[in-house]
C-alpha positions in Angstrom: 82.9 225.9 25.2 86.4 226.8 26.3 85.1 227.2 29.9 83.9 223.7 29.8 87.2 222.4 28.5 89.1 224.3 31.2 86.9 222.7 33.9 87.3 219.3 32.4 91.1 219.7 32.2 91.2 220.9 35.8 89.1 218.1 37.1 91.1 215.5 35.2 94.5 216.8 36.2 93.5 217.0 39.9 92.6 213.3 39.9 96.0 212.2 38.5 99.0 211.7 40.7 102.1 213.8 40.1 104.1 212.4 37.2 107.0 210.1 37.8 110.2 211.0 36.1 112.1 208.1 34.5 115.4 209.5 33.3 117.3 208.7 30.1 120.1 207.3 32.2 117.8 204.9 34.0 116.1 203.9 30.8 119.4 203.2 29.1 120.6 201.1 32.0 117.4 199.1 32.0 117.7 198.6 28.2 121.3 197.3 28.7 120.2 194.9 31.5 117.3 193.6 29.4 119.6 193.0 26.5 122.0 191.1 28.8 119.2 188.8 29.9 118.2 188.2 26.3 114.4 188.5 27.1 112.8 191.6 25.4 109.6 191.0 27.4 111.3 192.0 30.7 110.1 195.2 32.4 111.5 197.1 35.3 109.2 196.9 38.4 109.8 199.6 41.0 108.0 199.1 44.3 107.8 200.3 47.9 107.7 197.8 50.8 107.8 198.0 54.5 111.2 197.7 56.1 114.6 199.3 56.1 115.9 201.6 58.8 113.4 204.4 58.0 110.1 202.4 57.7 109.8 201.9 53.9 112.3 200.8 51.3 112.5 200.8 47.6 112.8 197.7 45.5 113.7 196.9 41.9 113.1 193.7 40.0 112.4 192.5 36.5 109.0 191.2 35.6 107.3 189.9 32.5 103.8 190.1 33.9 101.8 193.3 33.9 99.2 193.3 36.7 95.8 194.9 36.4 96.6 197.7 38.9 100.1 198.5 37.4 100.9 201.9 36.1 103.2 201.5 33.0 105.6 204.1 31.6 107.7 203.5 28.5 110.8 205.3 27.5 113.4 204.5 24.9 112.0 201.1 24.3 111.8 199.9 27.9 108.8 199.7 30.3 108.6 200.7 33.9 105.9 199.1 36.1 104.6 200.5 39.4 101.8 198.8 41.4 99.0 200.9 42.8 100.1 200.8 46.4 103.6 201.9 45.5 102.4 204.6 43.2 101.0 206.6 46.0 104.4 206.8 47.7 106.3 207.4 44.4 104.1 210.2 42.9 106.4 213.0 41.8 109.6 211.0 42.3 112.5 210.8 39.9 114.0 207.4 39.1 117.6 207.8 37.9 120.7 205.7 37.4 124.0 207.0 38.8 127.6 205.9 38.4 130.1 207.5 40.8 133.0 206.6 43.1 130.6 204.8 45.4 129.5 202.5 42.6 126.5 202.2 40.3 122.9 202.1 41.3 119.4 203.2 40.6 118.5 206.2 42.7 115.0 207.5 43.6 114.6 211.2 44.5 111.3 211.2 46.3 109.6 214.5 47.3 107.2 212.5 49.5 110.0 211.2 51.8 110.3 213.2 55.0 113.4 211.4 56.1 115.9 209.0 54.3 118.6 206.8 55.6 122.3 207.0 54.6 122.1 204.2 52.0 119.3 206.0 50.1 117.1 202.9 49.8 115.0 203.5 52.9 112.6 206.4 53.7 109.7 207.5 55.8 106.7 209.7 55.0 
């Protein structure tokens, strides 16, 4: 029976995209922003769209609606939403929040990006 379980595990894991890492820092900032808005139903939507200097760019917005094709991740009481089209470009990426001398911003470290622009919000695959 263990051989069957290994085969099932292998088949299942190969069908799943690489996990997305939603850092504690990003989750804490989202929680702060949701609290400021006073609407606990808000979720952070991360998406990829055409544009930017490298071909694609990342976007962030708050959304109350969960679409049928959304992937949901929850961490520390906040929810991250990613639509199916964006998920293929974000598989294996890390979503973080950084504060430094250049300011504060959400940052995506994406192993799928072959080139990125200087601002960090645009990439190509």
